[in-house]
The first five atom37 places (N, CA, C, CB, O) and aatype in JSON, in Angstrom:
{
  "aatype": [20, 20, 20, 20, 20, 20, 20, 20, 20, 20, 20, 20, 20, 20, 20, 20, 20, 20, 20, 20, 20, 20, 20, 20, 20, 20, 20, 20, 20, 20, 20, 20, 20, 20, 20, 20, 20, 20, 20, 20, 20, 20, 20, 20, 20, 20, 20, 20, 20, 20, 20, 20, 20, 20, 20, 20, 20, 20, 20, 20, 20, 20, 20, 20, 20, 20, 20, 20, 20, 20, 20, 20, 20, 20, 20, 20, 20, 20, 20, 20, 20, 20, 20, 20, 20, 20, 20, 20, 20, 20, 20, 20, 20, 20, 20, 20, 20, 20, 20, 20, 20, 20, 20, 20, 20, 20, 20, 20, 20, 20, 20, 20, 20, 20, 20, 20, 20, 20, 20, 20, 20, 20, 20, 20, 20, 20, 20, 20, 20, 20, 20, 20, 20, 20, 20, 20, 20, 20, 20, 20, 20, 20, 20],
  "atom_mask": [
    [1, 1, 1, 1, 1],
    [1, 1, 1, 1, 1],
    [1, 1, 1, 1, 1],
    [1, 1, 1, 1, 1],
    [1, 1, 1, 1, 1],
    [1, 1, 1, 1, 1],
    [1, 1, 1, 1, 1],
    [1, 1, 1, 1, 1],
    [1, 1, 1, 1, 1],
    [1, 1, 1, 1, 1],
    [1, 1, 1, 1, 1],
    [1, 1, 1, 1, 1],
    [1, 1, 1, 1, 1],
    [1, 1, 1, 1, 1],
    [1, 1, 1, 1, 1],
    [1, 1, 1, 1, 1],
    [1, 1, 1, 1, 1],
    [1, 1, 1, 1, 1],
    [1, 1, 1, 1, 1],
    [1, 1, 1, 1, 1],
    [1, 1, 1, 1, 1],
    [1, 1, 1, 1, 1],
    [1, 1, 1, 1, 1],
    [1, 1, 1, 1, 1],
    [1, 1, 1, 1, 1],
    [1, 1, 1, 1, 1],
    [1, 1, 1, 1, 1],
    [1, 1, 1, 1, 1],
    [1, 1, 1, 1, 1],
    [1, 1, 1, 1, 1],
    [1, 1, 1, 1, 1],
    [1, 1, 1, 1, 1],
    [1, 1, 1, 1, 1],
    [1, 1, 1, 1, 1],
    [1, 1, 1, 1, 1],
    [1, 1, 1, 1, 1],
    [1, 1, 1, 1, 1],
    [1, 1, 1, 1, 1],
    [1, 1, 1, 1, 1],
    [1, 1, 1, 1, 1],
    [1, 1, 1, 1, 1],
    [1, 1, 1, 1, 1],
    [1, 1, 1, 1, 1],
    [1, 1, 1, 1, 1],
    [1, 1, 1, 1, 1],
    [1, 1, 1, 1, 1],
    [1, 1, 1, 1, 1],
    [1, 1, 1, 1, 1],
    [1, 1, 1, 1, 1],
    [1, 1, 1, 1, 1],
    [1, 1, 1, 1, 1],
    [1, 1, 1, 1, 1],
    [1, 1, 1, 1, 1],
    [1, 1, 1, 1, 1],
    [1, 1, 1, 1, 1],
    [1, 1, 1, 1, 1],
    [1, 1, 1, 1, 1],
    [1, 1, 1, 1, 1],
    [1, 1, 1, 1, 1],
    [1, 1, 1, 1, 1],
    [1, 1, 1, 1, 1],
    [1, 1, 1, 1, 1],
    [1, 1, 1, 1, 1],
    [1, 1, 1, 1, 1],
    [1, 1, 1, 1, 1],
    [1, 1, 1, 1, 1],
    [1, 1, 1, 1, 1],
    [1, 1, 1, 1, 1],
    [1, 1, 1, 1, 1],
    [1, 1, 1, 1, 1],
    [1, 1, 1, 1, 1],
    [1, 1, 1, 1, 1],
    [1, 1, 1, 1, 1],
    [1, 1, 1, 1, 1],
    [1, 1, 1, 1, 1],
    [1, 1, 1, 1, 1],
    [1, 1, 1, 1, 1],
    [1, 1, 1, 1, 1],
    [1, 1, 1, 1, 1],
    [1, 1, 1, 1, 1],
    [1, 1, 1, 1, 1],
    [1, 1, 1, 1, 1],
    [1, 1, 1, 1, 1],
    [1, 1, 1, 1, 1],
    [1, 1, 1, 1, 1],
    [1, 1, 1, 1, 1],
    [1, 1, 1, 1, 1],
    [1, 1, 1, 1, 1],
    [1, 1, 1, 1, 1],
    [1, 1, 1, 1, 1],
    [1, 1, 1, 1, 1],
    [1, 1, 1, 1, 1],
    [1, 1, 1, 1, 1],
    [1, 1, 1, 1, 1],
    [1, 1, 1, 1, 1],
    [1, 1, 1, 1, 1],
    [1, 1, 1, 1, 1],
    [1, 1, 1, 1, 1],
    [1, 1, 1, 1, 1],
    [1, 1, 1, 1, 1],
    [1, 1, 1, 1, 1],
    [1, 1, 1, 1, 1],
    [1, 1, 1, 1, 1],
    [1, 1, 1, 1, 1],
    [1, 1, 1, 1, 1],
    [1, 1, 1, 1, 1],
    [1, 1, 1, 1, 1],
    [1, 1, 1, 1, 1],
    [1, 1, 1, 1, 1],
    [1, 1, 1, 1, 1],
    [1, 1, 1, 1, 1],
    [1, 1, 1, 1, 1],
    [1, 1, 1, 1, 1],
    [1, 1, 1, 1, 1],
    [1, 1, 1, 1, 1],
    [1, 1, 1, 1, 1],
    [1, 1, 1, 1, 1],
    [1, 1, 1, 1, 1],
    [1, 1, 1, 1, 1],
    [1, 1, 1, 1, 1],
    [1, 1, 1, 1, 1],
    [1, 1, 1, 1, 1],
    [1, 1, 1, 1, 1],
    [1, 1, 1, 1, 1],
    [1, 1, 1, 1, 1],
    [1, 1, 1, 1, 1],
    [1, 1, 1, 1, 1],
    [1, 1, 1, 1, 1],
    [1, 1, 1, 1, 1],
    [1, 1, 1, 1, 1],
    [1, 1, 1, 1, 1],
    [1, 1, 1, 1, 1],
    [1, 1, 1, 1, 1],
    [1, 1, 1, 1, 1],
    [1, 1, 1, 1, 1],
    [1, 1, 1, 1, 1],
    [1, 1, 1, 1, 1],
    [1, 1, 1, 1, 1],
    [1, 1, 1, 1, 1],
    [1, 1, 1, 1, 1],
    [1, 1, 1, 1, 1],
    [1, 1, 1, 1, 1],
    [1, 1, 1, 1, 1]
  ],
  "atom_positions": [
    [[25.47, -174.39, 35.33], [24.93, -173.09, 35.71], [23.68, -172.84, 34.88], [25.99, -171.96, 35.5], [23.69, -173.0, 33.66]],
    [[22.64, -172.45, 35.53], [21.36, -172.23, 34.87], [21.28, -170.8, 34.35], [20.2, -172.52, 35.82], [21.79, -169.87, 34.97]],
    [[20.63, -170.64, 33.19], [20.43, -169.29, 32.66], [18.95, -169.03, 32.4], [21.24, -169.1, 31.36], [18.6, -168.17, 31.59]],
    [[18.08, -169.77, 33.09], [16.64, -169.58, 32.9], [16.18, -168.25, 33.48], [15.85, -170.74, 33.55], [16.88, -167.63, 34.29]],
    [[15.0, -167.81, 33.07], [14.5, -166.51, 33.52], [14.22, -166.51, 35.03], [13.23, -166.14, 32.76], [14.36, -165.47, 35.67]],
    [[13.82, -167.67, 35.6], [13.55, -167.73, 37.05], [14.83, -167.42, 37.84], [13.0, -169.13, 37.45], [14.79, -166.67, 38.81]],
    [[15.95, -167.99, 37.43], [17.22, -167.71, 38.12], [17.58, -166.24, 38.0], [18.35, -168.59, 37.55], [18.01, -165.61, 38.97]],
    [[17.41, -165.7, 36.81], [17.73, -164.28, 36.62], [16.81, -163.4, 37.46], [17.63, -163.9, 35.14], [17.27, -162.41, 38.03]],
    [[15.51, -163.75, 37.53], [14.56, -163.0, 38.35], [14.95, -163.05, 39.82], [13.14, -163.54, 38.16], [14.74, -162.08, 40.55]],
    [[15.5, -164.17, 40.26], [15.86, -164.36, 41.66], [17.26, -163.84, 41.99], [15.76, -165.81, 42.03], [17.74, -164.06, 43.1]],
    [[17.92, -163.18, 41.06], [19.22, -162.59, 41.33], [20.38, -163.56, 41.25], [19.2, -161.97, 42.65], [21.43, -163.3, 41.83]],
    [[20.21, -164.67, 40.55], [21.27, -165.68, 40.47], [22.51, -165.14, 39.77], [20.77, -166.92, 39.74], [23.61, -165.66, 39.97]],
    [[22.35, -164.1, 38.95], [23.49, -163.58, 38.21], [23.72, -162.1, 38.5], [23.29, -163.79, 36.73], [24.11, -161.35, 37.61]],
    [[23.47, -161.7, 39.72], [23.66, -160.32, 40.13], [25.13, -160.07, 40.45], [22.78, -159.99, 41.35], [25.77, -160.89, 41.11]],
    [[25.66, -158.96, 39.99], [27.04, -158.57, 40.3], [26.98, -157.54, 41.42], [27.78, -158.0, 39.04], [26.28, -156.54, 41.32]],
    [[27.73, -157.8, 42.5], [27.78, -156.89, 43.64], [29.24, -156.64, 43.99], [26.99, -157.48, 44.87], [30.14, -157.34, 43.51]],
    [[29.48, -155.65, 44.83], [30.84, -155.34, 45.25], [30.92, -155.32, 46.77], [31.31, -153.99, 44.67], [29.93, -155.1, 47.46]],
    [[32.13, -155.57, 47.28], [32.37, -155.47, 48.71], [33.87, -155.33, 48.94], [31.8, -156.71, 49.46], [34.68, -155.82, 48.16]],
    [[34.22, -154.65, 50.01], [35.63, -154.35, 50.27], [36.44, -155.57, 50.73], [35.72, -153.28, 51.31], [37.67, -155.5, 50.73]],
    [[35.8, -156.68, 51.12], [36.58, -157.84, 51.54], [37.27, -158.54, 50.36], [35.68, -158.84, 52.28], [38.21, -159.31, 50.57]],
    [[36.81, -158.28, 49.15], [37.41, -158.88, 47.96], [38.56, -157.98, 47.52], [36.36, -159.06, 46.8], [38.36, -156.82, 47.17]],
    [[39.76, -158.53, 47.56], [40.95, -157.73, 47.25], [41.73, -158.38, 46.11], [41.86, -157.59, 48.5], [42.02, -159.58, 46.13]],
    [[42.06, -157.59, 45.13], [42.81, -158.06, 43.96], [44.17, -158.63, 44.36], [42.99, -156.93, 42.95], [44.67, -159.55, 43.72]],
    [[44.77, -158.08, 45.41], [46.1, -158.53, 45.84], [46.07, -159.95, 46.39], [46.65, -157.57, 46.9], [47.11, -160.61, 46.45]],
    [[44.91, -160.44, 46.8], [44.8, -161.77, 47.41], [44.23, -162.81, 46.46], [43.93, -161.69, 48.65], [43.98, -163.95, 46.87]],
    [[44.04, -162.46, 45.22], [43.47, -163.39, 44.25], [43.15, -162.67, 42.97], [42.21, -164.08, 44.81], [43.89, -161.79, 42.54]],
    [[42.05, -163.04, 42.36], [41.66, -162.43, 41.09], [40.91, -161.12, 41.27], [40.82, -163.39, 40.3], [40.81, -160.32, 40.33]],
    [[40.36, -160.9, 42.46], [39.53, -159.73, 42.68], [38.08, -159.99, 42.35], [40.04, -158.57, 41.85], [37.24, -159.1, 42.47]],
    [[37.78, -161.23, 41.95], [36.41, -161.63, 41.62], [36.11, -162.91, 42.39], [36.22, -161.83, 40.07], [36.89, -163.86, 42.35]],
    [[34.97, -162.95, 43.08], [34.56, -164.15, 43.81], [33.08, -164.39, 43.58], [34.87, -164.01, 45.32], [32.34, -163.48, 43.2]],
    [[32.65, -165.61, 43.8], [31.21, -165.9, 43.79], [30.72, -165.79, 45.23], [30.91, -167.34, 43.18], [31.51, -165.85, 46.17]],
    [[29.44, -165.64, 45.39], [28.85, -165.56, 46.72], [28.01, -166.8, 46.98], [28.0, -164.28, 46.87], [27.12, -167.13, 46.19]],
    [[28.28, -167.48, 48.05], [27.5, -168.64, 48.5], [27.09, -168.33, 49.93], [28.32, -170.01, 48.39], [27.84, -168.62, 50.86]],
    [[25.91, -167.74, 50.12], [25.54, -167.18, 51.42], [25.56, -168.12, 52.61], [24.22, -166.61, 51.32], [25.66, -167.66, 53.75]],
    [[25.46, -169.41, 52.39], [25.47, -170.34, 53.52], [26.78, -171.1, 53.63], [24.32, -171.33, 53.39], [26.85, -172.16, 54.25]],
    [[27.82, -170.53, 53.02], [29.14, -171.16, 53.06], [30.23, -170.18, 53.46], [29.46, -171.76, 51.71], [31.39, -170.38, 53.1]],
    [[29.89, -169.15, 54.18], [30.91, -168.22, 54.67], [30.28, -166.95, 55.21], [31.89, -167.89, 53.56], [29.26, -166.48, 54.71]],
    [[30.91, -166.39, 56.22], [30.37, -165.21, 56.89], [30.31, -163.99, 55.96], [31.2, -164.87, 58.11], [29.31, -163.27, 55.95]],
    [[31.37, -163.75, 55.19], [31.36, -162.61, 54.28], [30.3, -162.79, 53.2], [32.75, -162.41, 53.63], [29.58, -161.85, 52.86]],
    [[30.2, -163.99, 52.66], [29.19, -164.27, 51.63], [27.79, -164.01, 52.19], [29.31, -165.73, 51.13], [26.96, -163.38, 51.52]],
    [[27.53, -164.48, 53.39], [26.22, -164.29, 54.03], [25.92, -162.79, 54.2], [26.18, -165.01, 55.4], [24.84, -162.32, 53.85]],
    [[26.9, -162.06, 54.73], [26.72, -160.63, 54.98], [26.44, -159.88, 53.68], [27.97, -160.03, 55.67], [25.52, -159.07, 53.61]],
    [[27.23, -160.15, 52.64], [27.06, -159.46, 51.37], [25.7, -159.78, 50.76], [28.19, -159.85, 50.39], [25.01, -158.89, 50.26]],
    [[25.3, -161.04, 50.79], [24.0, -161.43, 50.24], [22.85, -160.81, 51.02], [23.85, -162.95, 50.22], [21.82, -160.48, 50.45]],
    [[23.02, -160.65, 52.32], [22.01, -159.96, 53.13], [21.99, -158.47, 52.75], [22.31, -160.13, 54.66], [20.91, -157.9, 52.56]],
    [[23.16, -157.85, 52.64], [23.25, -156.43, 52.31], [22.58, -156.09, 50.98], [24.71, -155.99, 52.28], [21.98, -155.03, 50.83]],
    [[22.69, -157.01, 50.01], [22.13, -156.76, 48.68], [20.78, -157.45, 48.47], [23.12, -157.22, 47.62], [20.31, -157.58, 47.34]],
    [[20.15, -157.88, 49.57], [18.82, -158.51, 49.53], [18.74, -159.72, 48.6], [17.78, -157.49, 49.11], [17.69, -159.98, 48.0]],
    [[19.83, -160.44, 48.47], [19.83, -161.68, 47.7], [19.16, -162.77, 48.53], [21.28, -162.1, 47.29], [18.47, -163.64, 48.0]],
    [[19.38, -162.71, 49.85], [18.68, -163.57, 50.8], [18.14, -162.67, 51.91], [19.62, -164.7, 51.39], [18.58, -161.53, 52.05]],
    [[17.2, -163.18, 52.68], [16.67, -162.47, 53.84], [16.96, -163.3, 55.08], [15.14, -162.19, 53.68], [17.26, -164.49, 54.99]],
    [[16.87, -162.66, 56.23], [17.19, -163.32, 57.49], [16.39, -164.6, 57.7], [16.94, -162.37, 58.65], [16.89, -165.56, 58.28]],
    [[15.15, -164.63, 57.23], [14.31, -165.81, 57.43], [14.33, -166.77, 56.23], [12.9, -165.39, 57.71], [13.52, -167.69, 56.17]],
    [[15.23, -166.56, 55.28], [15.34, -167.46, 54.13], [15.74, -168.85, 54.58], [16.36, -166.91, 53.1], [16.53, -169.01, 55.51]],
    [[15.19, -169.85, 53.93], [15.56, -171.23, 54.22], [16.96, -171.46, 53.64], [14.51, -172.25, 53.62], [17.16, -171.24, 52.44]],
    [[17.92, -171.9, 54.46], [19.28, -172.11, 53.95], [19.32, -173.15, 52.84], [20.2, -172.54, 55.09], [18.64, -174.18, 52.9]],
    [[20.13, -172.88, 51.82], [20.38, -173.82, 50.75], [21.77, -174.36, 50.99], [20.24, -173.14, 49.32], [22.77, -173.65, 50.84]],
    [[21.84, -175.64, 51.35], [23.13, -176.23, 51.7], [23.21, -177.65, 51.14], [23.34, -176.24, 53.24], [22.94, -178.62, 51.86]],
    [[23.57, -177.8, 49.86], [23.62, -179.13, 49.24], [24.92, -179.88, 49.52], [23.43, -179.01, 47.75], [25.46, -180.56, 48.64]],
    [[25.42, -179.76, 50.75], [26.64, -180.46, 51.16], [26.33, -181.16, 52.48], [27.87, -179.47, 51.3], [25.84, -180.53, 53.41]],
    [[26.63, -182.46, 52.57], [26.31, -183.21, 53.78], [27.41, -183.06, 54.84], [26.09, -184.69, 53.45], [28.39, -182.34, 54.63]],
    [[27.24, -183.73, 55.96], [28.18, -183.63, 57.08], [29.57, -184.16, 56.75], [27.64, -184.37, 58.28], [30.54, -183.82, 57.43]],
    [[29.69, -184.98, 55.71], [30.99, -185.52, 55.29], [31.66, -184.66, 54.23], [30.82, -186.93, 54.76], [32.76, -184.98, 53.78]],
    [[31.0, -183.57, 53.83], [31.58, -182.69, 52.82], [31.31, -183.15, 51.4], [33.06, -182.59, 53.02], [32.01, -182.76, 50.47]],
    [[30.28, -183.99, 51.23], [29.91, -184.5, 49.9], [28.64, -183.81, 49.41], [29.71, -186.03, 49.93], [27.78, -183.43, 50.2]],
    [[28.55, -183.65, 48.09], [27.35, -183.07, 47.51], [26.16, -183.99, 47.75], [27.54, -182.82, 46.01], [26.29, -185.21, 47.67]],
    [[25.0, -183.4, 48.05], [23.77, -184.15, 48.25], [23.06, -184.33, 46.91], [22.85, -183.44, 49.29], [23.55, -183.88, 45.88]],
    [[21.91, -184.97, 46.94], [21.15, -185.3, 45.73], [20.75, -184.06, 44.91], [19.91, -186.07, 46.1], [20.53, -184.18, 43.71]],
    [[20.65, -182.88, 45.55], [20.3, -181.66, 44.82], [21.31, -181.34, 43.73], [20.18, -180.48, 45.78], [20.97, -180.72, 42.72]],
    [[22.54, -181.74, 43.93], [23.6, -181.51, 42.94], [23.7, -182.79, 42.11], [25.0, -181.13, 43.62], [24.62, -183.59, 42.28]],
    [[22.73, -182.96, 41.23], [22.51, -184.25, 40.56], [23.75, -184.82, 39.86], [21.41, -184.11, 39.56], [24.01, -186.01, 39.96]],
    [[24.5, -183.99, 39.16], [25.66, -184.49, 38.4], [26.84, -184.89, 39.29], [26.13, -183.44, 37.43], [27.73, -185.62, 38.85]],
    [[26.84, -184.43, 40.54], [28.0, -184.67, 41.4], [27.61, -185.2, 42.78], [28.8, -183.39, 41.56], [28.42, -185.18, 43.71]],
    [[26.39, -185.68, 42.91], [25.89, -186.21, 44.19], [26.82, -187.3, 44.71], [24.45, -186.76, 44.04], [27.24, -188.18, 43.96]],
    [[27.14, -187.22, 46.01], [28.0, -188.21, 46.65], [29.48, -187.92, 46.54], [27.73, -189.54, 46.06], [30.28, -188.55, 47.23]],
    [[29.87, -186.97, 45.7], [31.29, -186.65, 45.54], [31.72, -185.64, 46.6], [31.57, -186.1, 44.12], [30.99, -184.69, 46.9]],
    [[32.91, -185.86, 47.14], [33.49, -184.9, 48.08], [33.72, -183.6, 47.31], [34.84, -185.44, 48.72], [34.25, -183.62, 46.2]],
    [[33.32, -182.46, 47.89], [33.33, -181.19, 47.16], [34.69, -180.82, 46.57], [32.86, -180.09, 48.06], [34.75, -180.28, 45.47]],
    [[35.76, -181.11, 47.28], [37.09, -180.77, 46.77], [37.51, -181.7, 45.63], [38.13, -180.82, 47.9], [38.22, -181.28, 44.72]],
    [[37.08, -182.96, 45.69], [37.41, -183.91, 44.62], [36.57, -183.66, 43.37], [37.2, -185.34, 45.1], [36.97, -184.04, 42.27]],
    [[35.42, -183.02, 43.52], [34.51, -182.79, 42.4], [34.98, -181.69, 41.46], [33.13, -182.44, 42.92], [34.47, -181.57, 40.35]],
    [[35.95, -180.88, 41.88], [36.4, -179.76, 41.05], [36.71, -180.17, 39.61], [37.64, -179.13, 41.67], [36.24, -179.54, 38.67]],
    [[37.5, -181.23, 39.44], [37.89, -181.67, 38.09], [36.68, -182.12, 37.28], [38.91, -182.81, 38.17], [36.6, -181.85, 36.09]],
    [[35.74, -182.8, 37.94], [34.54, -183.26, 37.24], [33.62, -182.09, 36.87], [33.77, -184.26, 38.11], [32.97, -182.12, 35.83]],
    [[33.58, -181.07, 37.7], [32.78, -179.88, 37.4], [33.37, -179.16, 36.19], [32.71, -178.92, 38.63], [32.64, -178.75, 35.29]],
    [[34.68, -179.0, 36.17], [35.35, -178.35, 35.04], [35.1, -179.15, 33.76], [36.87, -178.2, 35.3], [34.81, -178.57, 32.71]],
    [[35.21, -180.47, 33.85], [34.97, -181.34, 32.69], [33.54, -181.18, 32.19], [35.24, -182.82, 33.06], [33.31, -181.08, 30.98]],
    [[32.57, -181.14, 33.1], [31.15, -180.99, 32.75], [30.91, -179.64, 32.06], [30.27, -181.11, 34.0], [30.22, -179.58, 31.05]],
    [[31.48, -178.58, 32.61], [31.31, -177.25, 32.01], [31.89, -177.23, 30.6], [31.98, -176.18, 32.89], [31.29, -176.66, 29.69]],
    [[33.07, -177.84, 30.43], [33.71, -177.89, 29.12], [32.85, -178.66, 28.12], [35.11, -178.53, 29.24], [32.67, -178.22, 26.98]],
    [[32.32, -179.82, 28.54], [31.49, -180.65, 27.66], [30.22, -179.94, 27.22], [31.12, -181.94, 28.37], [29.71, -180.19, 26.12]],
    [[29.7, -179.05, 28.05], [28.47, -178.33, 27.72], [28.73, -176.95, 27.13], [27.61, -178.2, 28.96], [27.81, -176.15, 26.98]],
    [[29.99, -176.66, 26.8], [30.34, -175.39, 26.18], [30.14, -174.2, 27.08], [29.54, -175.21, 24.95], [29.88, -173.09, 26.61]],
    [[30.26, -174.41, 28.39], [30.02, -173.31, 29.35], [31.29, -172.86, 30.08], [28.99, -173.74, 30.36], [31.23, -172.02, 30.97]],
    [[32.41, -173.42, 29.7], [33.67, -173.05, 30.34], [34.34, -171.94, 29.55], [34.61, -174.28, 30.47], [34.63, -172.09, 28.36]],
    [[34.57, -170.84, 30.21], [35.24, -169.71, 29.56], [36.75, -169.85, 29.68], [34.77, -168.37, 30.19], [37.48, -169.64, 28.71]],
    [[37.21, -170.21, 30.86], [38.65, -170.37, 31.1], [38.84, -171.26, 32.32], [39.36, -168.98, 31.31], [38.07, -171.21, 33.27]],
    [[39.86, -172.07, 32.26], [40.22, -172.9, 33.41], [41.68, -172.69, 33.71], [39.92, -174.4, 33.14], [42.52, -172.67, 32.81]],
    [[41.99, -172.53, 34.97], [43.38, -172.34, 35.38], [43.48, -172.42, 36.88], [43.92, -171.0, 34.87], [42.48, -172.54, 37.58]],
    [[44.68, -172.35, 37.36], [44.92, -172.39, 38.8], [45.41, -171.04, 39.27], [45.92, -173.5, 39.16], [46.13, -170.34, 38.56]],
    [[45.03, -170.7, 40.47], [45.49, -169.46, 41.07], [45.82, -169.76, 42.51], [44.42, -168.33, 40.95], [44.96, -170.21, 43.27]],
    [[47.07, -169.53, 42.91], [47.47, -169.82, 44.28], [46.99, -168.71, 45.21], [49.01, -169.98, 44.37], [47.25, -167.53, 44.98]],
    [[46.28, -169.12, 46.26], [45.78, -168.16, 47.25], [45.68, -168.86, 48.59], [44.39, -167.57, 46.81], [45.75, -170.09, 48.67]],
    [[45.52, -168.08, 49.64], [45.42, -168.67, 50.97], [44.08, -169.39, 51.11], [45.59, -167.59, 52.07], [43.08, -168.98, 50.52]],
    [[44.08, -170.44, 51.9], [42.87, -171.21, 52.15], [42.98, -171.81, 53.54], [42.65, -172.32, 51.05], [44.06, -172.27, 53.92]],
    [[41.9, -171.82, 54.3], [41.98, -172.35, 55.68], [42.08, -173.88, 55.71], [40.75, -171.9, 56.48], [41.37, -174.58, 55.0]],
    [[42.99, -174.36, 56.55], [43.18, -175.8, 56.75], [43.01, -176.12, 58.22], [44.58, -176.26, 56.24], [43.31, -175.3, 59.09]],
    [[42.54, -177.32, 58.5], [42.41, -177.79, 59.87], [43.8, -177.95, 60.47], [41.61, -179.13, 59.94], [44.67, -178.56, 59.85]],
    [[44.02, -177.41, 61.65], [45.34, -177.48, 62.27], [45.65, -178.89, 62.75], [45.43, -176.51, 63.43], [46.82, -179.22, 62.95]],
    [[44.63, -179.73, 62.95], [44.87, -181.1, 63.4], [45.16, -182.06, 62.26], [43.68, -181.6, 64.18], [46.14, -182.81, 62.29]],
    [[44.3, -182.02, 61.24], [44.41, -183.01, 60.16], [45.09, -182.47, 58.91], [43.05, -183.52, 59.8], [45.39, -183.24, 58.0]],
    [[45.34, -181.17, 58.85], [45.93, -180.52, 57.69], [45.11, -180.76, 56.43], [47.36, -181.01, 57.47], [45.66, -180.92, 55.34]],
    [[43.78, -180.8, 56.58], [42.87, -180.94, 55.45], [42.11, -179.63, 55.26], [41.89, -182.12, 55.67], [41.93, -178.87, 56.22]],
    [[41.66, -179.35, 54.03], [40.94, -178.09, 53.79], [39.64, -178.02, 54.58], [40.65, -177.92, 52.3], [38.92, -179.01, 54.69]],
    [[39.35, -176.86, 55.11], [38.1, -176.65, 55.83], [37.01, -176.28, 54.83], [38.25, -175.55, 56.91], [37.27, -175.63, 53.82]],
    [[35.81, -176.7, 55.12], [34.66, -176.37, 54.28], [33.69, -175.57, 55.14], [33.98, -177.66, 53.7], [33.12, -176.09, 56.1]],
    [[33.51, -174.31, 54.8], [32.51, -173.49, 55.48], [31.14, -173.93, 54.98], [32.75, -171.95, 55.24], [30.95, -174.11, 53.78]],
    [[30.2, -174.12, 55.88], [28.84, -174.45, 55.47], [27.86, -174.17, 56.59], [28.74, -175.91, 55.03], [28.22, -174.12, 57.76]],
    [[26.61, -174.0, 56.2], [25.56, -173.75, 57.18], [25.3, -175.01, 57.98], [24.27, -173.27, 56.48], [25.19, -176.1, 57.43]],
    [[25.21, -174.85, 59.29], [24.88, -175.96, 60.18], [23.82, -175.48, 61.16], [26.15, -176.51, 60.94], [23.78, -174.29, 61.5]],
    [[22.95, -176.39, 61.61], [21.94, -175.97, 62.59], [22.61, -175.47, 63.87], [20.97, -177.14, 62.91], [23.57, -176.07, 64.35]],
    [[22.09, -174.4, 64.41], [22.64, -173.86, 65.66], [21.56, -173.03, 66.35], [23.92, -173.0, 65.4], [20.55, -172.68, 65.74]],
    [[21.79, -172.74, 67.6], [20.87, -171.88, 68.32], [21.67, -170.95, 69.21], [19.86, -172.7, 69.15], [22.8, -171.25, 69.59]],
    [[21.08, -169.82, 69.53], [21.73, -168.81, 70.35], [20.76, -168.32, 71.41], [22.24, -167.64, 69.48], [19.55, -168.38, 71.22]],
    [[21.29, -167.85, 72.51], [20.46, -167.29, 73.57], [20.72, -165.79, 73.63], [20.78, -167.98, 74.96], [21.86, -165.35, 73.72]],
    [[19.66, -165.01, 73.57], [19.78, -163.56, 73.64], [19.98, -163.17, 75.1], [18.52, -162.84, 73.03], [19.13, -163.48, 75.94]],
    [[21.1, -162.52, 75.42], [21.4, -162.18, 76.81], [21.64, -160.69, 77.04], [22.62, -162.95, 77.26], [21.87, -160.25, 78.17]],
    [[21.58, -159.93, 75.97], [21.89, -158.5, 76.11], [21.04, -157.83, 77.18], [21.69, -157.8, 74.79], [21.54, -156.96, 77.91]],
    [[19.78, -158.21, 77.28], [18.85, -157.56, 78.21], [19.13, -157.94, 79.67], [17.43, -157.92, 77.85], [18.56, -157.32, 80.57]],
    [[19.97, -158.92, 79.92], [20.22, -159.34, 81.3], [21.71, -159.4, 81.65], [19.59, -160.71, 81.54], [22.11, -160.13, 82.56]],
    [[22.51, -158.64, 80.96], [23.96, -158.64, 81.21], [24.27, -158.26, 82.65], [24.66, -157.68, 80.25], [25.09, -158.91, 83.3]],
    [[23.63, -157.21, 83.15], [23.91, -156.78, 84.52], [23.62, -157.89, 85.53], [23.07, -155.53, 84.87], [24.41, -158.12, 86.44]],
    [[22.51, -158.58, 85.37], [22.14, -159.67, 86.27], [23.12, -160.84, 86.12], [20.69, -160.14, 85.97], [23.5, -161.46, 87.12]],
    [[23.52, -161.14, 84.91], [24.49, -162.22, 84.69], [25.82, -161.91, 85.37], [24.71, -162.44, 83.18], [26.41, -162.78, 86.02]],
    [[26.3, -160.68, 85.23], [27.56, -160.28, 85.86], [27.44, -160.32, 87.38], [27.97, -158.88, 85.4], [28.37, -160.74, 88.08]],
    [[26.3, -159.87, 87.89], [26.06, -159.89, 89.34], [26.1, -161.33, 89.87], [24.69, -159.23, 89.67], [26.76, -161.6, 90.87]],
    [[25.42, -162.24, 89.21], [25.42, -163.65, 89.62], [26.78, -164.3, 89.42], [24.36, -164.43, 88.85], [27.19, -165.14, 90.22]],
    [[27.46, -163.92, 88.36], [28.79, -164.45, 88.1], [29.76, -164.09, 89.23], [29.32, -163.93, 86.76], [30.61, -164.89, 89.61]],
    [[29.62, -162.87, 89.75], [30.49, -162.42, 90.84], [30.27, -163.24, 92.12], [30.24, -160.93, 91.13], [31.16, -163.29, 92.97]],
    [[29.13, -163.88, 92.25], [28.82, -164.67, 93.42], [29.28, -166.14, 93.28], [27.34, -164.62, 93.69], [29.21, -166.91, 94.24]],
    [[29.75, -166.5, 92.1], [30.19, -167.89, 91.84], [31.65, -168.07, 92.23], [29.99, -168.27, 90.35], [32.46, -167.16, 92.09]],
    [[31.96, -169.25, 92.71], [33.36, -169.6, 92.97], [33.86, -170.36, 91.74], [33.51, -170.47, 94.29], [33.37, -171.45, 91.43]],
    [[34.82, -169.8, 91.04], [35.34, -170.42, 89.81], [36.66, -171.09, 90.1], [35.49, -169.38, 88.68], [37.26, -171.67, 89.2]]
  ]
}
């Protein structure tokens, strides 16, 4: 974790609140990774940590491994890297506490493996302005 003035200027250590974080479901404290979950994205947008046109920061590849930007853990599967990250933090005197906390986590219903939320390229078509026409044409289709 960096503590340089540039990170602090860019809000890297900003504390924010939101109602989706509940003490009953965990510690009541979470980090925000705006390109790794819908709530994180929304909260970071709400607090101007990122803007709608910000370039996504996503140092995780399609296989769920850290990319070269994460120099100490590049190539490691993100879930397997946990122990190495804790070890690294401890070696550099940056670990305050390490422990386990049981909480719900999404798993793939097919493979029973943990899901990884991450930003992926996508596109959308704006249709609000033509809903009436779409419904009219849809009514003429044989389904």
